[in-house]
N, C-alpha and C positions, 0 to 999 in steps of 0.2 A: 473586256471593256476598253475602248480606245482612250488614249491619253489626250488631254487637251492641248498638248504641245509636244514637240520633239524632245527627246532626251538631250540634255546639254552636258558635254564632256569637256573638261579642261585638260589640255595637253601642254606639258612644260618640259622642255629638254634642258640639260645642263649646258653651260656656256663655255666649257673647256674645249676650244676648237669647234669646228663645224660638224664633226662626225655625229655627235648626239643629236644635232639639229636635223641633219639630212636623213638619219635613220628613223626619225619620227614621221617622215613624209608617207611611207606606206601605212603606218598606223593611222594617220589622219585620213588617208584615202579609204581605208577599210571602215572607219567609223562613218564617213560620209556615205559610203555604199550601203551601210545599214541604216541610213536615214537619221543619223544622229546629227545634232548641231555641235560644231567644234569651236571652242574658244582656245586660242593659243596664247601662251605667255612666254616672255623672254626679253632680251635686251635689244639694242638698236640693230646690231648685226643680224641677230636671229629674225627680227622683224622683216628686214630687207629680203632675206632668203625665203622665209615661209609665206609672207604675203604675196611674193611673186608666184608661188605655187598655188596659194589658196587665197585669192583676193577677196572672196566673199566671207571669209572667216573673221570673226572679231579678234582683235589682238590687244592683250593687256601687257603693260610694261612690268617686267620683273627683273630686278638687278641680278648680276652674277655674283660669284664668290670672290672676285677680285684677286685671284691667285697670281703671284709673280713666279717666274721660272728662272732657274740658274743658267748662266752662260756655259757651264761645264757639266760633264757627266757626273763627276765626283760630288759636285755641290748640289745635285738635284734632290736627293733624298733628304739631306740636311735642310735645304731650303723649304721643302714641303713640311718637314717636322716643325720648323719654326712658325709656320703659318697655321698650324692646327687650331690654335685659339680663334683665329680669324674665320676659319672654315666653320667651326662650331657656332660662332656668332651668326654667320650667314645662314646656317641651317635654322637657327631659332628665329631669325628675321623673316625667312621665307615662310615659316610655319605661321607666324603672326600675320603675314601678308595674306596667306590663304584663308585664315579665319575671318579677316576683314572682307575679303572678296565674297565669301559665302554669305555674308550678311546682305550684300547688295546685289548679288548675282544668283539666279536660280540654277545652281550647278548640281548635276545628279551623279557625277563620277569624276575621278581625277586619275590621270595617267602621267606619272613622273618618270622622266628618263634621267636617272641618277641624281635627282634632287631629293636629298634625304629629308628635307623639311616639309615636303608637300604631302602630308598625311593628316587625316582627320577621322573621327569616329562618326561624323555626320553622313558621309556618303562612302561607297566603295572606292578604294584607292589601290592603284597598281604601281609597282616599282619596276622599271626596266633596267636590266644590267646583264652584261655578259661576264662580269667578274664576281663570281661567288667565292672564288679562292684568289685573293689578291697576292701577287708576287712582289714582295717588298724588296727582294734582293739582299736581305739581311739575315737569311737563314730560316729554318723551319719554325723556331720559336716565335720569331717576329711575324711570320706568316700566320701562325695559329692565333696570335693575339689580334692581328688585323682582321682575321675572319670572324672572331668572336664579336669585335666591335661592329663589323659589317652586318652580321646577322642580327645584332641587337637593334640596329636601325631598321633593317628590312622587316623585322617582326612587327613594326608599327603599321605596316601595310597589309591589306587583305590578300594580295597576290603578288608574286614575283614573276615577271615574264623574262625568259632568257632567250635572246636572239641567236639561237644556234640549233643544230640538229641534236636530237637525243640519241645517244648510243655511241659506239666506238668510232664511227666515221663522223667527225665534227671539225669545226674550224678553230676552236679556241682551246682545245686540250683541257688541262686541269683547271684553267680559269673558269670554265663553264661546267665542268664535270668533277667537282671536288669529291674527296672520300666521304665527307659528311655534308648533308644538305641542311638548309635552314628549316626551322619548324613551320614557317609560312608556306602556304601552297605555292609550288613552283610549276610553271608551265613552259615548255620549250615551244617557241612560236616560229622557229625557223629563222634564217637570216633576214634581217630587216634592211632591204635595199630598194632604192627607187629604180633600179635597172630591170628591164624586162629580160626574161630568161630565154635568150636566143643565141645562136652561134655568132661569134665575132666575124667581121669582114675585114681581115687584116690588110693593112696598107704597108707594104714593105718599105716605103719611104718615110714613115712617120714614127717618131719616138715622142711619147707624151709624158711630160713632167708635170706632176701635180704637187704643189707645195701647200702644206696645211699645218694645223696645230698652233700651239702658243708661241708667242715671241719670248725671247729673241731667237729661239732655235729655228723657227720658220725662215727668218731672214738669213741666218747663218748657212742653212742648207741651200737656200736659193743662191747665195753668193758663191758657194763652192761649185754648184752645177754650172752657173753662168761662166765662171772662170775656166771651165774645161770644155765648153761647147765648141771651141775653135777646131778641135780635132774630130768633130762629128760630121760625117758626110751626109747622113740622112736628113730629111726634113724634121725640124724640131717644133713642137707646139708646147707652150707653157701655160698652165692655169695657176695663178699665184695665190688663190685663196684669200683675196682682199676685197670683199664685196662692197665696202664703203668707199674705196678709191675709184676715181673715174677714169683717169688716163694712165694706162700701163706704160712702162718704159719701152724704149725702142732698142732692140738687140738684133744685130745682124744675123740673117739666116734663121730667124725664129719668129713664129706667130705667137703673140702673147695676149692673154686675157687676164684681167683681174679676178673675174668670177663669171660663171655661166649658169643659166637656169638648167634644171634637171634634164630636159629633153636634149639640149645642145651638148651638155656634158656627157650624156649617154652616147650620143652619136660620135663624139671624139674618142671616148674610151673604147667603143666597139670597133672603130676603124683603125686604131693604133696597132703597129706591129709590136710595140713593147710599151708598157707603162712603168714609169719610175716614180715611186711615191713613198710616203710613210707607211709603216706597218700598223697604222691605226686600224681598229677593228671594223669601222665603217667602210674603209677602203677595201679591206679584205673581203667583206661581204659583197661589195660591188664587183670586185674582180672575179669572185667565184660565180656570181650570176652570169657574167659575160664569158667566163671560161678563157680569160685573157692571160697572156704571158706578162710577167711583172718582175721588177726588182724592188724589194722592200727595204727601206732604210729607216731603222728605228730612231725616234727622237732620243738623243743622248740622255741617259739617266732614267728614262721612262721604262721601268722594269717590265711593265705589261707588254709594251711594244717590242722590247728585246726578246722576251719569252716567245711572243707570237712569231717573230721573224725566224727564230731558231726552230720552233715547232713546225712551221709551215715549210721551211726548206727541207727538213727531215722527211716530211710527208709529200715531197715533190710538187708542192703547190707554187712555190716562188723561189727566186734567188734572193739570198740575204746579202745586204751590203752594210757598210758602216760609214757614218758621217765623219768620224774621227780620221780615218785614213781613206777617204773617198777617192776612188780612181775610176772615172767614168768609162774609159776605154777597157779596163780590165773587167768591169761588170758587164759591159756589152758583149765581150767575148764569152764570158761565163754563161750569160743568158742564151747566147746563140747555140751553145752545146748542152744546155740543161734539158732534162727530160721532164716536161711539165705534164704531170699525170695525177694531180691531187685534187681536181675539182669534184664537187659533189652536186648531183642533180637535185633540184628542189622546185616545188611550186608553192603557190600562196594559200593553199587550202587550210593549212594549219593556223596561220594568222587569222584568217577569216573565221574559223571555228572558235578560236579563243576570244576574239573580239565579240562575236555573237553571244558567247556565254557571259562575258563581262556585262554587256548591255542588258541581258536578262537579269543579272544580279542587281543592276541599277533599277530596273523596273520593279523587281520584287521589293527592294528597299523603299521605293517611292510608294508602293501600295501599302506596305506595312506602316509607314508614317501616317498615311491618310486614314487608315483604320484605327 
């Protein structure tokens, strides 16, 4: 029996940097390809990015967690621990927001990218994360406790989608393949990237720098790179990760963008001889799709990024650098002699299959309610 309207799915990414936002783009595309209507939720920055990609989708404002970050690596974990009460309040606040939205909007399913409060018993709910095993940097006991808390929140959702490959060849290591899995149903959906899976067209004269992530570390990294550009002979392109700013600064011998839409960003990444960026997981998924050479610089104190950079260098995926003792010339020489052999082939059929199954669940729940 045909439904009187399309299924309406709410998609809401976390606001910690743009990675959660951009990796929701292929999820939204898959939903639209299955003839669902998508409602997007987020803050002002997320609205600018996602409405540029999906101008016909309705957008609802949903505030972020308001997390502040430390200027130093040593202060990062302590700063985060201090803000746990604020994060807990934000989770409760967004759950209340969802209950209010469900009263006024006919929503048939929820897909939350790392927003722990977007769960409800009224419709099927999905939680997206690549971190089943959080690396706290404080030892196994702390990691075990963090995993227990993590799983307790995940169990409020009907499904967990992990954006990685299932099996020994994967991009996130123990983060996405922990010794023990959560009780909630887990599906590996493959990397979530807006990049098409084609061979790169390398331009020997272009090094692409991508700055991303939370302040103040984004700006500190940018300043370190700019201070060392004088010794670079190749063409330099910079994407600053500042979508709300209009006029980028002028830097000699560099082409600078504050932000770029997906198709232009893909073109730049595909044509670069080398990409220098954070080891955020969304960047890793994009680089894998393109098969591009890269240098990954973890955000100081972000133990997840530090783990990923180490893991991926060991697996010949990328060169690892450090913001603390950043030496651009040294990293360029290291990259020139590095054996890049860790890319993993992938197509989008897995995400398509999982999205189709989720929509079937939403239809079944809708029929059950009507009966």
